[in-house]
Structure formats: C-alpha cells, structure tokens
ZAMARGU-4260 file (C-alpha; in steps of 0.2 Angstrom, whole numbers, plus 5000, padded with zeros to 4 digits):
<rodrens>
0) 4863/4899/5129 | 4877/4908/5120 | 4884/4908/5103 | 4903/4907/5099 | 4914/4900/5087
5) 4933/4898/5085 | 4942/4898/5068 | 4954/4884/5065 | 4972/4888/5068 | 4970/4895/5085
10) 4977/4913/5079 | 4959/4921/5078 | 4948/4929/5093 | 4931/4923/5096 | 4916/4933/5089
15) 4899/4935/5095 | 4901/4926/5111 | 4892/4932/5127 | 4901/4922/5140 | 4914/4933/5147
20) 4925/4918/5153 | 4926/4912/5135 | 4930/4929/5129 | 4945/4930/5144 | 4951/4914/5139
25) 4953/4917/5121 | 4965/4931/5117 | 4956/4947/5111 | 4964/4959/5097 | 4979/4954/5086
30) 4998/4956/5085 | 5008/4969/5074 | 5025/4975/5070 | 5033/4991/5072 | 5049/4994/5064
35) 5058/5010/5071 | 5067/5020/5057 | 5082/5019/5069 | 5092/5003/5067 | 5098/5006/5085
40) 5080/5004/5091 | 5074/4987/5093 | 5058/4980/5081 | 5043/4979/5092 | 5029/4966/5094
45) 5014/4976/5098 | 4996/4970/5103 | 4981/4979/5098 | 4968/4974/5112 | 4953/4976/5102
50) 4945/4965/5088 | 4945/4975/5071 | 4932/4966/5060 | 4925/4981/5050 | 4935/4991/5038
55) 4923/5004/5040 | 4928/5005/5058 | 4945/5001/5056 | 4951/5010/5073 | 4969/5002/5070
60) 4973/5014/5057 | 4968/5029/5068 | 4979/5021/5081 | 4993/5021/5069 | 4990/5040/5064
65) 4991/5045/5082 | 5007/5037/5083 | 5015/5048/5071 | 5005/5063/5075 | 5012/5060/5094
70) 5031/5059/5087 | 5028/5080/5084 | 5039/5079/5070 | 5038/5096/5060 | 5036/5098/5042
75) 5048/5107/5030 | 5035/5119/5022 | 5046/5122/5005 | 5048/5102/5003 | 5030/5099/5006
80) 5024/5113/4993 | 5036/5106/4981 | 5030/5088/4982 | 5011/5095/4981 | 5015/5105/4967
85) 5024/5091/4958 | 5009/5079/4963 | 4994/5091/4958 | 5002/5104/4947 | 4996/5118/4958
90) 5007/5131/4966 | 4998/5131/4983 | 5008/5146/4988 | 5002/5157/4972 | 4984/5151/4978
95) 4986/5157/4994 | 4993/5174/4989 | 4979/5177/4977 | 4967/5173/4992 | 4960/5156/4984
100) 4967/5146/4998 | 4965/5153/5016 | 4980/5153/5028 | 4968/5144/5040 | 4966/5130/5026
105) 4985/5131/5023 | 4989/5128/5041 | 4977/5113/5042 | 4986/5106/5028 | 5003/5107/5036
110) 4998/5101/5052 | 4987/5087/5046 | 4994/5068/5048 | 4988/5053/5038 | 4994/5036/5036
115) 5001/5029/5017 | 4996/5010/5016 | 5008/5001/5005 | 5001/4984/5001 | 5013/4972/5000
120) 5005/4953/5000 | 4988/4953/4990 | 4974/4943/4996 | 4971/4928/4984 | 4967/4909/4986
125) 4985/4905/4985 | 4989/4915/5001 | 4973/4908/5010 | 4966/4927/5007 | 4980/4933/5018
130) 4986/4952/5014 | 5000/4961/5021 | 5003/4980/5022 | 5015/4993/5027 | 5009/5009/5035
135) 5020/5025/5037 | 5018/5043/5037 | 5013/5051/5022 | 5023/5067/5025 | 5039/5057/5029
140) 5049/5066/5016 | 5043/5083/5020 | 5048/5080/5039 | 5065/5075/5033 | 5064/5057/5041
145) 5078/5045/5040 | 5077/5031/5028 | 5071/5015/5037 | 5083/5003/5031 | 5076/4987/5039
150) 5058/4991/5032 | 5065/4997/5015 | 5076/4981/5014 | 5061/4968/5019 | 5050/4975/5006
155) 5065/4976/4993 | 5068/4957/4997 | 5050/4953/4994 | 5050/4960/4975 | 5048/4979/4975
160) 5066/4984/4971 | 5069/5001/4973 | 5056/5004/4986 | 5061/5013/5001 | 5052/5020/5017
165) 5056/5034/5028 | 5053/5036/5047 | 5043/5021/5058 | 5035/5009/5049 | 5021/4998/5055
170) 5018/4980/5048 | 5000/4972/5049 | 4990/4957/5042 | 4972/4955/5037 | 4961/4941/5032
175) 4951/4947/5017 | 4941/4934/5006 | 4938/4950/4995 | 4920/4946/4996 | 4911/4945/5013
180) 4925/4943/5027 | 4938/4955/5032 | 4946/4955/5049 | 4964/4961/5055 | 4974/4946/5060
185) 4991/4942/5069 | 5008/4948/5062 | 5021/4942/5075 | 5038/4949/5075 | 5045/4932/5070
190) 5035/4934/5054 | 5044/4950/5050 | 5060/4941/5040 | 5065/4938/5021 | 5062/4919/5024
195) 5044/4920/5033 | 5029/4912/5024 | 5021/4928/5018 | 5038/4935/5011 | 5040/4919/5001
200) 5022/4922/4995 | 5024/4939/4990 | 5040/4934/4981 | 5030/4921/4971 | 5015/4933/4968
205) 5027/4946/4961 | 5036/4934/4950 | 5020/4927/4942 | 5014/4943/4939 | 5030/4951/4930
210) 5038/4934/4925 | 5048/4942/4912 | 5054/4957/4922 | 5072/4953/4924 | 5075/4945/4906
215) 5068/4959/4898 | 5076/4972/4909 | 5094/4963/4905 | 5091/4964/4887 | 5086/4983/4888
220) 5102/4985/4899 | 5114/4975/4888 | 5117/4963/4901 | 5119/4945/4893 | 5116/4935/4910
225) 5100/4939/4918 | 5107/4933/4935 | 5119/4948/4935 | 5103/4960/4938 | 5103/4966/4955
230) 5092/4978/4966 | 5104/4992/4963 | 5103/4990/4945 | 5083/4989/4945 | 5081/5004/4956
235) 5073/5020/4946 | 5076/5009/4930 | 5059/5013/4924 | 5048/5028/4926 | 5036/5031/4940
240) 5024/5045/4944 | 5012/5053/4956 | 4996/5064/4956 | 4984/5070/4969 | 4972/5054/4964
245) 4985/5040/4962 | 5002/5033/4961 | 5009/5022/4947 | 5024/5011/4944 | 5029/4999/4932
250) 5038/4983/4932 | 5042/4973/4916 | 5025/4968/4908 | 5014/4976/4920 | 5010/4993/4926
255) 5001/4995/4945 | 4992/5011/4949 | 4988/5013/4968 | 4972/5027/4971 | 4973/5037/4984
260) 4954/5038/4988 | 4951/5037/5005 | 4937/5031/5016 | 4934/5014/5006 | 4927/4998/5014
265) 4924/4981/5008 | 4907/4984/5004 | 4912/4998/4992 | 4917/4985/4980 | 4901/4985/4972
270) 4901/5003/4969 | 4919/5002/4960 | 4918/5001/4941 | 4933/4999/4931 | 4932/4997/4913
275) 4948/4991/4903 | 4950/4994/4884 | 4966/4992/4874 | 4973/5010/4877 | 4960/5017/4888
280) 4957/5016/4907 | 4941/5022/4917 | 4939/5020/4935 | 4923/5025/4944 | 4922/5025/4963
285) 4906/5028/4972 | 4899/5039/4955 | 4915/5049/4955 | 4927/5047/4940 | 4944/5047/4948
290) 4953/5041/4931 | 4948/5042/4913 | 4962/5044/4900 | 4970/5038/4885 | 4985/5025/4891
295) 5002/5030/4884 | 5003/5012/4876 | 4991/4998/4872 | 4987/4985/4885 | 4978/4968/4887
300) 4961/4971/4893 | 4958/4953/4897 | 4973/4950/4906 | 4971/4966/4916 | 4963/4966/4934
305) 4958/4976/4950 | 4958/4973/4969 | 4951/4983/4983 | 4962/4977/4999 | 4964/4985/5016
310) 4954/5001/5009 | 4966/5003/4995 | 4961/5001/4978 | 4974/4994/4966 | 4973/4993/4946
315) 4986/4980/4938 | 4987/4984/4919 | 4995/4970/4907 | 5005/4978/4894 | 5003/4972/4876
320) 5022/4974/4874 | 5034/4973/4889 | 5043/4990/4884 | 5046/5004/4897 | 5032/5018/4898
325) 5038/5035/4898 | 5023/5041/4906 | 5006/5033/4911 | 4994/5043/4900 | 4996/5049/4882
330) 4996/5067/4878
</rodrens>
C-alpha cells in the first residue's frame, strides 16, 4: 500500500507518494522565469527539480541567491555606504574608524549577497490563493547594474507605477492559503506578460486597494481629465522611504510598509502582532518590536490590514484622508 494524491489542475506534484513509478510519471518541482537585465538576452523558463512545500526550508531562495553571488559583480563601496547611511542614519565608515565596527565585519558586509523579494500579487480568495513575487539582488544599485526594462515594465503595467528593478530578476509563483498550506507552484514563461491571468488579477487587486488614486492625483496635479495621467506622471509623485527595518510607499489612500525581517515562515503568523490605532502603529514579530511609532497622519484602523506571504510581512494602512504623507512617522 502506498499513499498519494494529485491536486486538480495538473500543475502540482504528487506529495507523500512512496511509489517511484508514480513520482517519475508526475513531474516534480516547478517552473519559474529568469528575466535577464540585458534586453538582448532572451527570457528563460527554468525548472527547479525539487518540490518546495515548506517556507522554513525554502531552498529555491538559496538557489536564487547563489545565482547572484556567482555573477561575481563588485560592489561600489561608496554607493553602498551612502545607501546604508540613508537607510539607517549610521556612518559605517566612522564606526569602523572608531573601532566600533571591525574590518572583518565590514568586509563581510561588502561581500554578502541576499535576495530582495518584491510581492506583486498577494494571495487572497479572489486569486485562488496564488501569489507572484519578483526576486532581485538587494545590492543591485551599489553594483551599478543596468535597469531591467522588461521586469520594470511588467510590474509597472500591473499597477506599480515608478517601480524599477536592476540586474537579473526571477519571477516565481506560490500557493498560500494564509493558514495551513504553502508551496511553490508553476510560473511558466507564457505567464510573464501583461495580459496573463496573474497580471490582470494584480491590476484588479491594486485598483481595489486604491480606487481613488488616479482621481486624487489628477486633482493634486491640476489635471482635469484623470485619463491624462500616465506612469511617467505617477513616478516619484509621492514621498516614500526606507530604513534598516522596512520600506514604505504610498499610493492615493493607502500606505504600504514592507518589513525586512528575515527568516519568517508560515507558522510565524501566530507570532506576529500588529496593533492598529488611529495615528499609531505597533508591530511585534517573535517578541521583537520592529515598529512602534506615531504615524504622520490619521488612519482608519478598521480598514487597515497585514499579510505574511512568501516570508514577507507587509502592513497596509488606510488613510483617513487621501492626501499625500510627507513622511511615515511624526516627529
């Protein structure tokens, strides 16, 4: 006797099957896409040979990280130091000169490689709990990598005006019911287009979350016809920011805060506590307070939400008024 099951749709592998013939018959692993930085290089549909059904053992992310590391691109030290000072407010060169930061620690920082995950489609009932994320080198700017026009154009067409990527970008798909089940699923090359099902769903999701964005921006810019608003006008139209703990952006009547806390897995959802109040936000992860501050402007706590998807914690604040925030926090 052996036990196996096949999910409907034919896209997912067999789990818990002890019959080797079955496991050979049903394809293992999943498809994902590489969008090279150079427009002269073809986009590639690749296949990861192993199943990944546990976020705490996500070998795919390690695989992507290895890709960036093997490219061997050097980091512009001055650019990286400037970025880190802007994010953290600390002058690391000064800390090294004073002996607070050892040369070995500085060398490790410069040599390290990590992956930045950009959540595009969030898993909800409307998306059949499918999520799409882009994966890029988090030191792409410091490495002076060229802009990835295809990845940037694709995500902008999905409702992220002004968002750009540098260097190679991977596109991956995940099934995440936000409760018990999480697994990596197929993202074939044919899906990496602006008219794909997930791209259409992303545009709807973005539109539903910020329905008044274009109209409010049109009024702010003095444009009588909102249809005249284009991505170029939207780019950098509202303040955003970044610290060592999070990245924040705003779009119309919402503010999105994406936290950089690493090592989060699905089971950690029970250890995440987000407290919304009219002009305060507190976020605690595994007992660590990662955010606790007075917000720049009032919010609507009952309409604010948070998600934990693909190891990324994102908080969405609903503004009480759809005006632009000059900063995330007050004071």
